[in-house]
ZAPARO-377184 format. One record per residue (C-alpha): x, y, z; residue number from 1. Coordinates in steps of 0.25 Angstrom, whole numbers, plus 5000, padded with zeros to 4 digits. Each point is the difference from the previous one (the first is absolute). Example, Ala and Ser with C-alpha at 12.3 -4.5 7.8 and 13.67 -1.06 7.14 Angstrom:
<rec <5049,4982,5031>,1>
<rec <5006,5014,4998>,2>
end
This chain:
<rec <5466,5641,5328>,1>
<rec <5004,4986,4995>,2>
<rec <5005,4995,5013>,3>
<rec <4987,4991,5002>,4>
<rec <5004,4993,4987>,5>
<rec <5014,4997,5003>,6>
<rec <5003,4989,5009>,7>
<rec <5008,5003,5012>,8>
<rec <5012,4990,5001>,9>
<rec <5001,5003,5015>,10>
<rec <4985,4997,5003>,11>
<rec <4999,4987,5007>,12>
<rec <4991,4989,4995>,13>
<rec <4988,4998,5010>,14>
<rec <4999,4986,5005>,15>
<rec <4988,4992,4996>,16>
<rec <4987,5004,5008>,17>
<rec <4993,4989,5008>,18>
<rec <4987,5004,4993>,19>
<rec <5005,4993,4987>,20>
<rec <4988,4993,4994>,21>
<rec <4998,4985,5003>,22>
<rec <4998,4993,4986>,23>
<rec <4990,4989,4997>,24>
<rec <5003,4985,5003>,25>
<rec <5012,4996,4992>,26>
<rec <4995,4987,4993>,27>
<rec <5013,4998,4993>,28>
<rec <5006,4998,5014>,29>
<rec <4991,4988,5002>,30>
<rec <5005,4994,4987>,31>
<rec <5015,5002,5004>,32>
<rec <4997,4992,5013>,33>
<rec <4995,4989,4992>,34>
<rec <5012,5000,4991>,35>
<rec <5009,5000,5012>,36>
<rec <4993,4988,5006>,37>
<rec <5000,4992,4987>,38>
<rec <5015,5003,4999>,39>
<rec <5002,4993,5013>,40>
<rec <4991,4989,4996>,41>
<rec <5008,4998,4987>,42>
<rec <5013,4999,5008>,43>
<rec <4995,4990,5010>,44>
<rec <4993,4991,4989>,45>
<rec <5010,5001,4989>,46>
<rec <5013,5005,5006>,47>
<rec <5001,4994,5013>,48>
<rec <4990,4988,5003>,49>
<rec <5004,4999,5014>,50>
<rec <5014,4994,5001>,51>
<rec <5011,4996,4991>,52>
<rec <4998,4986,5006>,53>
<rec <4991,4991,4992>,54>
<rec <4993,4994,5012>,55>
<rec <4996,5014,5005>,56>
<rec <4997,5007,4987>,57>
<rec <4986,5001,4994>,58>
<rec <5004,4995,4987>,59>
<rec <5009,4988,5006>,60>
<rec <5011,5005,4991>,61>
<rec <5008,5013,4999>,62>
<rec <4992,5012,4993>,63>
<rec <5010,5002,4990>,64>
<rec <4998,4986,4995>,65>
<rec <4985,5002,4999>,66>
<rec <5001,5014,4995>,67>
<rec <5013,5001,4993>,68>
<rec <4998,5015,4995>,69>
<rec <4989,5006,5008>,70>
<rec <5006,4996,5013>,71>
<rec <5012,5010,4997>,72>
<rec <4990,5012,5000>,73>
<rec <4991,4994,5011>,74>
<rec <5013,4999,5009>,75>
<rec <5000,5015,5000>,76>
<rec <4985,5004,5002>,77>
<rec <5002,4999,5015>,78>
<rec <5002,5015,4998>,79>
<rec <4984,5001,5001>,80>
<rec <5002,5000,5015>,81>
<rec <5009,5013,4998>,82>
<rec <4989,5005,4991>,83>
<rec <4990,4997,5011>,84>
<rec <5008,5008,5010>,85>
<rec <5001,5012,4991>,86>
<rec <4985,5000,4998>,87>
<rec <4998,4998,5015>,88>
<rec <5008,5013,5003>,89>
<rec <4991,5007,4990>,90>
<rec <4987,4994,5006>,91>
<rec <5003,5002,5014>,92>
<rec <5003,5015,4999>,93>
<rec <4988,5002,4991>,94>
<rec <4990,4992,5009>,95>
<rec <5005,5006,5014>,96>
<rec <4999,5015,4995>,97>
<rec <4990,5007,5010>,98>
<rec <4998,4987,5009>,99>
<rec <5003,4999,5015>,100>
<rec <5009,4990,5006>,101>
<rec <4988,4991,5004>,102>
<rec <4994,5001,4986>,103>
<rec <5014,4996,4994>,104>
<rec <5001,4988,5010>,105>
<rec <4986,4995,4996>,106>
<rec <5002,5001,4985>,107>
<rec <5013,4992,5001>,108>
<rec <4994,4989,5009>,109>
<rec <4987,4999,4991>,110>
<rec <5008,5000,4988>,111>
<rec <5010,4989,5004>,112>
<rec <4994,4990,5009>,113>
<rec <4987,4994,4995>,114>
<rec <5006,4995,4987>,115>
<rec <5012,4996,5007>,116>
<rec <4993,4992,5011>,117>
<rec <4993,4992,4989>,118>
<rec <5013,4998,4992>,119>
<rec <5007,4994,5013>,120>
<rec <4989,4990,5002>,121>
<rec <4998,4996,4986>,122>
<rec <5015,4998,4997>,123>
<rec <5001,4992,5013>,124>
<rec <4988,4991,4996>,125>
<rec <5006,4998,4986>,126>
<rec <5014,4996,5004>,127>
<rec <4994,4992,5011>,128>
<rec <4991,4992,4990>,129>
<rec <5011,4999,4989>,130>
<rec <5014,5001,5006>,131>
<rec <5007,4997,4987>,132>
<rec <5009,5013,4999>,133>
<rec <4999,5006,5014>,134>
<rec <4996,4995,5014>,135>
<rec <4991,5008,5009>,136>
<rec <5004,5007,5012>,137>
<rec <4997,4996,5014>,138>
<rec <4987,5005,5006>,139>
<rec <5007,5010,5009>,140>
<rec <5008,5006,4988>,141>
<rec <4987,5001,4992>,142>
<rec <4993,5008,5011>,143>
<rec <5012,5009,5002>,144>
<rec <4999,5003,4985>,145>
<rec <4986,5005,5001>,146>
<rec <5006,5012,5008>,147>
<rec <5009,5003,4988>,148>
<rec <5011,5001,5010>,149>
<rec <5007,4987,4997>,150>
<rec <5012,5007,4994>,151>
<rec <5005,5007,5013>,152>
<rec <4998,4988,5008>,153>
<rec <5008,4992,4990>,154>
<rec <4989,4990,4996>,155>
<rec <4998,4995,4986>,156>
<rec <4989,5006,4992>,157>
<rec <4989,4991,4995>,158>
<rec <5003,5005,4986>,159>
<rec <5014,5006,4997>,160>
<rec <4994,5012,4993>,161>
<rec <4995,5006,5014>,162>
<rec <5014,5005,5002>,163>
<rec <4996,5013,4993>,164>
<rec <4989,5002,5009>,165>
<rec <5009,5003,5012>,166>
<rec <5008,5009,4991>,167>
<rec <4987,5008,4997>,168>
<rec <4996,5000,5015>,169>
<rec <5014,5007,5004>,170>
<rec <4997,5010,4989>,171>
<rec <4987,5003,5005>,172>
<rec <5006,5002,5014>,173>
<rec <5010,5010,4995>,174>
<rec <4990,5007,4992>,175>
<rec <4990,5001,5012>,176>
<rec <5010,5010,5006>,177>
<rec <4996,5009,4988>,178>
<rec <4985,4997,5002>,179>
<rec <5001,5003,5015>,180>
<rec <5005,5014,4998>,181>
<rec <4991,5002,4987>,182>
<rec <5003,4997,4986>,183>
<rec <5005,5012,4993>,184>
<rec <5009,5003,4988>,185>
<rec <5012,5005,5008>,186>
<rec <4999,4988,5010>,187>
<rec <4999,4990,4990>,188>
<rec <5013,5005,4993>,189>
<rec <5007,5001,5013>,190>
<rec <4996,4985,5003>,191>
<rec <5006,4996,4986>,192>
<rec <5013,5008,5003>,193>
<rec <5001,4995,5014>,194>
<rec <4997,4985,4996>,195>
<rec <5010,5001,4989>,196>
<rec <5011,5006,5009>,197>
<rec <4997,4989,5010>,198>
<rec <5001,4989,4990>,199>
<rec <5014,5005,4996>,200>
<rec <5005,5001,5014>,201>
<rec <4995,4987,5004>,202>
<rec <5006,4993,4988>,203>
<rec <5013,5007,5003>,204>
<rec <4999,4997,5015>,205>
<rec <4994,4986,4999>,206>
<rec <4992,5001,5013>,207>
<rec <4991,4988,5000>,208>
<rec <4988,5006,5008>,209>
<rec <5000,5013,4992>,210>
<rec <5002,4992,4987>,211>
<rec <4987,4992,5004>,212>
<rec <4992,5012,5002>,213>
<rec <5005,5009,4989>,214>
<rec <5001,4989,4989>,215>
<rec <5010,5006,4991>,216>
<rec <4998,4988,4990>,217>
<rec <4986,5004,4998>,218>
<rec <4999,5015,5004>,219>
<rec <5003,5006,4986>,220>
<rec <4988,4994,4994>,221>
<rec <4990,5005,5010>,222>
<rec <5007,5014,5000>,223>
<rec <5000,5000,4985>,224>
<rec <4985,4997,5000>,225>
<rec <4997,5011,5010>,226>
<rec <5007,5010,4993>,227>
<rec <4993,4997,4987>,228>
<rec <4987,5002,5007>,229>
<rec <5004,5014,5004>,230>
<rec <5003,5002,4985>,231>
<rec <4986,4995,4997>,232>
<rec <4993,5008,5011>,233>
<rec <5007,5013,4998>,234>
<rec <5011,5001,4989>,235>
<rec <5013,4995,4997>,236>
<rec <5012,5008,5006>,237>
<rec <5015,4999,4999>,238>
<rec <4999,4995,5015>,239>
<rec <4991,4989,4996>,240>
<rec <5007,4996,4988>,241>
<rec <5013,4999,5008>,242>
<rec <4993,4991,5011>,243>
<rec <4995,4991,4989>,244>
<rec <5014,4999,4993>,245>
<rec <5007,4997,5013>,246>
<rec <4990,4989,5003>,247>
<rec <5002,4994,4986>,248>
<rec <5015,5000,5002>,249>
<rec <4999,4993,5013>,250>
<rec <4990,4990,4994>,251>
<rec <5010,4997,4990>,252>
<rec <5010,4995,5011>,253>
<rec <4989,4993,5007>,254>
<rec <4995,4992,4988>,255>
<rec <5014,4996,4996>,256>
<rec <5003,4995,5014>,257>
<rec <4987,4992,5000>,258>
<rec <5002,4995,4986>,259>
<rec <5014,4994,5005>,260>
<rec <4994,4994,5012>,261>
<rec <4989,4993,4992>,262>
<rec <5010,4995,4990>,263>
<rec <5007,4992,5011>,264>
<rec <4987,4995,5005>,265>
<rec <4995,4995,4987>,266>
<rec <5014,4995,4996>,267>
<rec <5000,5008,4987>,268>
<rec <5008,5011,4994>,269>
<rec <4992,5012,4999>,270>
<rec <5003,5014,4995>,271>
<rec <4994,5012,5008>,272>
<rec <4998,5008,4988>,273>
<rec <4986,4995,4996>,274>
<rec <4995,5001,5014>,275>
<rec <5005,5015,5001>,276>
<rec <4993,5002,4986>,277>
<rec <4987,4995,5006>,278>
<rec <5001,5008,5013>,279>
<rec <5003,5012,4992>,280>
<rec <4988,4998,4991>,281>
<rec <4992,4999,5013>,282>
<rec <5005,5014,5004>,283>
<rec <4997,5006,4986>,284>
<rec <4986,4994,4999>,285>
<rec <4997,5006,5014>,286>
<rec <5006,5013,4996>,287>
<rec <4991,5000,4987>,288>
<rec <4988,4998,5010>,289>
<rec <5005,5011,5009>,290>
<rec <5001,5010,4989>,291>
<rec <4986,4997,4994>,292>
<rec <5004,4993,4988>,293>
<rec <4992,4988,5003>,294>
<rec <4987,5007,5003>,295>
<rec <4994,4994,4987>,296>
<rec <5000,4986,5006>,297>
<rec <4986,4998,5005>,298>
<rec <4991,4989,5002>,299>
<rec <4992,4993,5012>,300>
<rec <5007,4987,4998>,301>
<rec <5012,5007,5004>,302>
<rec <4994,5003,5014>,303>
<rec <4996,4985,5001>,304>
<rec <5014,4996,4996>,305>
<rec <5006,5009,5011>,306>
<rec <4991,4994,5010>,307>
<rec <5004,4986,4997>,308>
<rec <5015,5002,4999>,309>
<rec <5003,4999,5015>,310>
<rec <4992,4986,5002>,311>
<rec <5007,4996,4987>,312>
<rec <5014,5003,5006>,313>
<rec <4996,4993,5013>,314>
<rec <4995,4987,4994>,315>
<rec <5008,4997,4988>,316>
<rec <5013,4995,5004>,317>
<rec <4999,4987,5009>,318>
<rec <4986,4997,4995>,319>
<rec <5004,5002,4986>,320>
<rec <5013,4991,5001>,321>
<rec <4991,4989,5006>,322>
<rec <4990,5001,4989>,323>
<rec <5012,4999,4990>,324>
<rec <5006,4988,5006>,325>
<rec <4987,4993,5000>,326>
<rec <4996,5003,4986>,327>
<rec <5013,5000,4993>,328>
<rec <4997,4987,4993>,329>
<rec <4986,5004,4995>,330>
<rec <5004,5013,4993>,331>
<rec <5011,5006,4992>,332>
<rec <5009,5010,5008>,333>
<rec <4995,5012,4994>,334>
<rec <4985,4996,5000>,335>
<rec <5002,4997,5015>,336>
<rec <5007,5013,5003>,337>
<rec <4988,5007,4993>,338>
<rec <4989,4991,5007>,339>
<rec <5007,5002,5013>,340>
<rec <5001,5015,4999>,341>
<rec <4986,5002,4995>,342>
<rec <4995,4991,5012>,343>
<rec <5008,5009,5009>,344>
<rec <4994,5012,4994>,345>
<rec <4986,4994,5002>,346>
<rec <5003,4996,5014>,347>
<rec <5005,5014,5003>,348>
<rec <4987,5006,4995>,349>
<rec <4992,4991,5008>,350>
<rec <5008,5003,5013>,351>
<rec <4998,5015,4997>,352>
<rec <4985,4998,4998>,353>
<rec <4996,4990,5011>,354>
<rec <5011,5002,5011>,355>
<rec <5007,5013,4999>,356>
<rec <4989,5009,4997>,357>
<rec <4990,4995,5011>,358>
<rec <5011,4998,5010>,359>
<rec <5006,5013,4998>,360>
<rec <4987,5007,5002>,361>
<rec <4998,4993,5013>,362>
<rec <5015,5003,5004>,363>
<rec <4999,5014,4997>,364>
<rec <4987,5002,5008>,365>
<rec <5006,4994,5012>,366>
<rec <5013,5007,4999>,367>
<rec <4994,5014,4998>,368>
<rec <4990,4997,5012>,369>
<rec <5012,4996,5009>,370>
<rec <5009,5012,4996>,371>
<rec <4988,5009,5003>,372>
<rec <4997,4994,5013>,373>
<rec <5015,5001,5004>,374>
<rec <5000,5015,4996>,375>
<rec <4987,5002,5008>,376>
<rec <5006,4994,5012>,377>
<rec <5013,5008,4999>,378>
<rec <4992,5013,4998>,379>
<rec <4991,4996,5012>,380>
<rec <5013,4997,5009>,381>
<rec <5006,5014,4996>,382>
<rec <4987,5007,5004>,383>
<rec <5000,4994,5014>,384>
end
C-alpha cells in the first residue's frame, strides 16, 4: 500500500526530455559578453600595450612603468578570451536547437562577417594613415583577411585579435555535425564526450593535423559551455557536472601553459595562479547563469551591450594602440585609457547600428534565397 510513497533504489532516472521548456532571453548573458570583452581591452591597453620594445609599444615605454600596479592585474585579464569561448559553447548550443544545417550556416555567416568586414577595412585605414605602432599589411593580405581564412593560409591578420575567429570557425564546423543530424540532448552529450576523448588522444599522440582540427588547447572551454547550456535547458545531472569538471581541469592545464608562454613573450615573471583564478571565476559565473541564479539580472541596456561586444572586440586593439600612441602626451594614462575605451564602445555601437544591422539583413536575405534555390534545384533533379 505504501509502495508508491517509497522510492525504488533500482528505478533508473529518466533522461531529460527534449520537450523541456525554452526560457526567455538571458539578458545576463549579454552583460557577461561585455565583461569578457572589457577584460581583453583592459589587458591590451594596460597589461600589454603592443610589445615590450618601446618603439612598438603604444605607450612608448613598458606598461609596468606606466601602470606599476594595475599592469600586474591586466597582464592576466587575457582570460577574457577563455571566458568568451565558454560563452560561445553555451550560445551556439542554445541558438542551434531546432535549426537546420542551412539555418545554422546562415546565422553564423550573418553574425560574423558584416562587422568583421568593416573592422578589417577600418583598422587597415587607421594603421595606414598613422603607422606609429604597427604597419599595414599588403593589399593581397588585406583582401585575404576579408575571407576570415588568413590563419590556415599562414597570412598575418590585420588585427591580432582575429586569431580567435578561426578557433570559433573550427568549433562551428565540429558542432555542425550535431546540427546536421539534429540537435538533441543525447547527441550533444555524445559530442561533448567524443570531443573530450579526442582532445586527450590528440594531446597524447601529437598528431599535427588532428591537433589542428580537434583544438585540445581550446576544446575544454567550448565543451564546458555546451554542457552548461544542457544544465540550463534541462536540469543538472551527474553526467553534466562531470563534463564541466573535466573541462575545468583541462582548462587549468591550458591556462598554465599559455601563461608561461606569455611570460616569455612579455619578458616578465608571471605566476599562473591569478590566471587560473580568473578562468575559474568565468566557469563559476556561467554555472550561476546555467542554474538560473542570474535570472534577476535584467535591463534593455544589457541587450545593447551584448550587441556591441563583437564590434568592440574587433576594433579595439590596433586602432586603440594607435590612438594611445598619438594622444599619450595630451592626457594622463588613466584618462587616456578611459577615453579610448569609451571611444571604442561608441564606435562599436555605431558599427552595430549603421553597418552590422543593415548589412546583416541583406546578407541573411541573400543567403536564405540562395539556400532555398539550391534545395529547390536538388529536389527538382531528384524528381527527374
